N, C-alpha and C positions, 0 to 999 in steps of 0.2 A: 494504485497501481492493480492490485488484486481483484478489485470489482471490474478493472477494464477487462483483465484478463478474461475473466468468465464471463462479462459480456460479449466479447469478441470470440470466444470459443462456441457459446453456443449458438450464435447467430451464424458462424462460419460452418458449423457442424449441421444446422438445420437447412441452410442454402446446399452445400455439400450433399444431403442426402435428397433433397429435392432434385439436383444434378442427375444423380444416380437414378433415383425413380423415373425421371422424364427419359432417359437412356433404355431403361428397362420397357417401360410402355411404347417408346418410339422405335423400337428397334426396325430396323428396314426402311425408316423415312428419314430422308437426308435432311429435311427441314426440322424434322424434331432433334433429330440427334445432333446437330447445329446449335441450336439452342440449350440443348442439355449439356453440350461441350462449354458453352460459354458460361452456364450457371455454375457449372462444377468448378471451373477457373476462378469463378468470381468467390464461389464458396472457400476455396483453397485459399483464396487472398485474404479474405476477412480473417479464417482461422490463425494466417501467418503474422496478422497484426495484432495479436493478442500480446505478445511478448517481445522484446528486442530482439533475443535470441531466435525466435523461429523467424521474424521478420527479416534479419540481417542475414541468415542463411539462403534467404529466396532471392535477394538482389544486391547489386554492386552500387547502384548509380543511387540511393537514398539509405541514409543510414537512420536507425531509432535510438533515441536516448533516454532512458526513463529516469524519472527525478523520485527523490526520496520525499520529496514535499513540493507544494505548488509553487513555481521560480515565474520571474519575470524576466522579459529580454534585455530589459536595462540592466538586470546584475551582471549578466554576460558583457555587455557593451563595457560598462565600467570595469571589468575584469581584462579586456582584452584591446582596448583602445589605445593603450600604450605599449603593446608587446608587437616587436617586430617579427614576421612570419615572411615566408616564401612569397606570400600575395599581399605584403603591407600589413597595416594595423587594421582592424574592426572597424565597421561604421556600420549606423543603421539606416534603413531605407524603408520604402513602403513599395509593394509590388502590386500589379494590376491584379492578379491570381490569388492574392489571399488578402483579409483583412488585417490580420496582425501585423506588426512590424518584423523585419527579419535582421538577423547580423549578416554583415556582406564581408567577404575577403576577396579583395580583385575589382574590377576585372583587368586581366593582362592584356598585352596588344593584341591578342586573339580573340578578345572579348569573352574570355573564358573566368568564371568565377565561381565561388562556394558561397552558399546562404544558409543560415541557421533558424529556425524559427519552432516558436512552442506552440502547442495546443490552446484553446481558449481556457482549459481549466489550469494550464501550467504544469501539469503532471507528466508531458511527455515533449519530447524535441526533436526534429526531425533535421540533418543535415543532407544537403543536396547539392550538385554540381548544373551549371547552366552555361550554354554559350550564346545566349540570347539576352542581349542587354536591353532589349527593347521590353522585358519583362519588368524592369524596374522602373516606377513609377516617378520616386520623388526620392532624392537624398537628403536625409534628414540630418545628418553629420559630416566632418569631413574626416577622410583618415589622417591620423597624427603622420603614420610613416606610409607613404605611396608603394606601391608594387614596386620591385627592383627590376629594372630596365634589363634585356639581356643585352649585354655589351661583349658576348664572348667573341674571341679572335680565332678560336679552334673548335674541332667536333667536340673534344672532351670538354670543355667548359660550357659550350652551347647545351650538352646532354647535361651536364651538373646543374644549370638553370633548369631546364624544362622538365628533368626527370621528377623533380619533386612538385611538379604542378600535378593537376588535375585528381587521379584517384591515389597518388601516393601522398599527398597533401592531405586530401581526406580522410586517409585513414590515420594519419599523424593527428589531424586535428580532432578527428573524434575521440581517441584515446586522451587526448589533452583536455578536451570537453567533459568526459566521463570522471575525469582526475579531479576537476574542478568542482564537479557536482558531487562528489563525495568528499573532497578533503577541502574545497576553497582556497586553491591554490593553483596556480597557472604554472606549468611546467615549460622550460626553453625549448625552442625547437629545434631539430636537426639540422645541420649545414653540411652541404656537400662540397668537396674540393676535387679536384681533377685527379689526386692522387688516389680515391678512392673509386676509379671508373677504370674497369678493364673490357678490352675488347676479345670476343669469344666467336672464332669463325671455324667453318665447318669445311672438310674436305673429304672426299672418297677417293680411294686408293685401290689399286688390284688387290693388294693384298690385307684390306680391312677399311676402317673409317677411322678419320685423324680429325683431331681440333687443334687448334692454338689460341692459347691464350696470352695478350699482350697488353702492357701497360700503356698509357696514354703517349708515350713517346716512342711505340714501336719496340719496345724492347721484349724479347720473349720470356714470360713468366714461367708458363706450363703448356708441355705438349701433351696429347692424352691421344692415346691409340689402343686398337681394338684389331683382333684378328678376326679373320669369318671362322664361324658364325658369329655375330656382334651380339657377345654374350658378355664378355668380360671387358672392362676396359680400365687402361692402366694411366695415372697420371704422374707424369717424370717433370722435376725441375729442369732448368737451363744445363745442367752437368748430367742430365739423364736419370737421376735417383729417384726411385721410386717414391712417391709422396703418399699416394691414396689409389686405392682400386676399390671397383665396384662390378658386383656380378649379379645380373638377372637371374631370380630363381624361376623354375619351370614348374607347370604344372599348379599355379596358383589361379584362383577365379580372377583375380585383380592384379595388376603387376606388382611386383615385390623384388627390392634390391637389397642385396647385401654388401655393407661398406665395411671396408679396411683401412684403417689409419697407421703408417711405416709397418703394413705387415702385420697388423694387429686389429681382431674384431672389434667394429666401432660401433654399428648398429645394422637395424633392419627396416628400410624404409618400404613403408606400405602405402598403395593407393587406397582412400576412402572412398565409400559410396556416396555421391553427391550428386544431387540433380540438377544444380546450375555449372558449379566451376570445377575443373580438377585438383583435386586436394591429396594431399600427402601428409603422412606422419612417420615420427620414429622416436622413440624411446632412447635417450642416451645419458650416461652419468652425470650430465648437467642439466638435465630436464628433457622436456619435450620438444623437439624440433618440428616446425610444421611448415610446408610449402603449400601455397594455396594461389591459383592464377585468381588475376583480380580484371575488372573491366579497363583497360586503359582504354586511350581514344581509339586507336587501331592496334592490331597485332596481338601476341599471346604474352601476356606479361604475368609475372609470377612475385608474389612476397615472401620472404623466409624469414621465421620467427622463432626466437629461443625462447620458451617459456612467456611467450607474449610478447616480447622485446623484439624489436626488428633487427635483424642483423645484416640483412642485404636483400637486393631485388635482383631479378633478371628480366632486361628489357630487350623486347625485339629489335632489331636494326632494321628500321624500315625504310633507308636510304636506297634509292632505286640504282642497283649496282646487280650486275650479273649473278655475282656470289651470294647476294642477298635475296634474290628472286629463287635460284636454285635452290639455296640451303637454309636453316634453320638458325642464322647469325644473330648474334645478341651482344647486348653490354651485360657486364655485371656491376653492381652498385654495391660495394662492401663498407658497411658501416663497422665492421671489426673485422680488422686484418687478419686475426689469428685463426678466421674461419674460411679463409680464401680457398683452402684445398676443398672443403664442405661444398660451399658455393659453386665450385667449378665443376663439382661430381654431379651436384643438383642441375647443373645446366647441360651437362651432357645427357642427365635422365630426361629432362624435359625435351631437348631435342630428338631423342630417341620415341618419345612417346609422340610427339607431334607427327613424326615420319610414320609412325603404328597407324594413326588416326587416318592420317593421308592415304595410307595402304588399305583403309577400310577395316580397321579395327574398331573396337566399341569405344566410342566417346561421351562424355557427359556433358561435353560445352553445349552451351544453348547457341 
């Protein structure tokens, strides 16, 4: 892996310098500047492919996983062929777009699936997402467990099925594959029930901004209020007892929020400079809390991790209703119920940042 790192770093650096040189000599000439820009982007892409850390920070569509020794795709198939996941169990396939065999999870009723393949030398693996079944040339094996059909009777059950698909399952599968590479064992996959899902709705009032958090039965869990100006938000339970409070700090280059749990200081959430997706982090007594926007199919979606473990997600409610069109309504999927107040506060913060971006504030989203 070290040899690969320096090979890509040197090649990427050389191409990047060439792009910069072409920009300098072609200043004022549109064709030369266009070529220079393409070369520069290509150089940065090569540079980022040197390590999984740099590669994965640049894109959400395909994840890179490094191997401590050369591996074969059959090893991964044997490990995952009897493991039931939200996309069923793994099976092997040949693709028109690559010579190597690939491990496939899915596809679902919409034709979406995940696929994992190794480089020729077996030192690097890539986990990708696709909705084009025609890329699959030949099915080499049959999955032991087919993908679970969506038999939802209500919105909550429908979301609990679909929320684990696409990017969220890709994120979990990536962590699972990395664990297998290091430890040789497969971890169980998370399952989501309707009780872990909450609706987060926004409403503007003359006296300030208001949000409601309800469970899947429509029961009020929290209500969130802020007075004008929209600087401090209070989270109350159904008895109108303050549970959580968040205040936006002023005069910071990047958005910063101070959090309070039951009136006591809890932590300071700070936006991180990132070129692709919005990222926030906060140091807590329990460890490091991270909020990161991820590339779902549509909408603005966020994963929330504590010390690298997923504790919840914030998923845009994309149903075509007037409320969803006017406001940044969302679903909260809570993996650890004790962090529901924190996740609610993060949903408020995400809604405020999206509103800020729409009003012309700086955004680092692509």
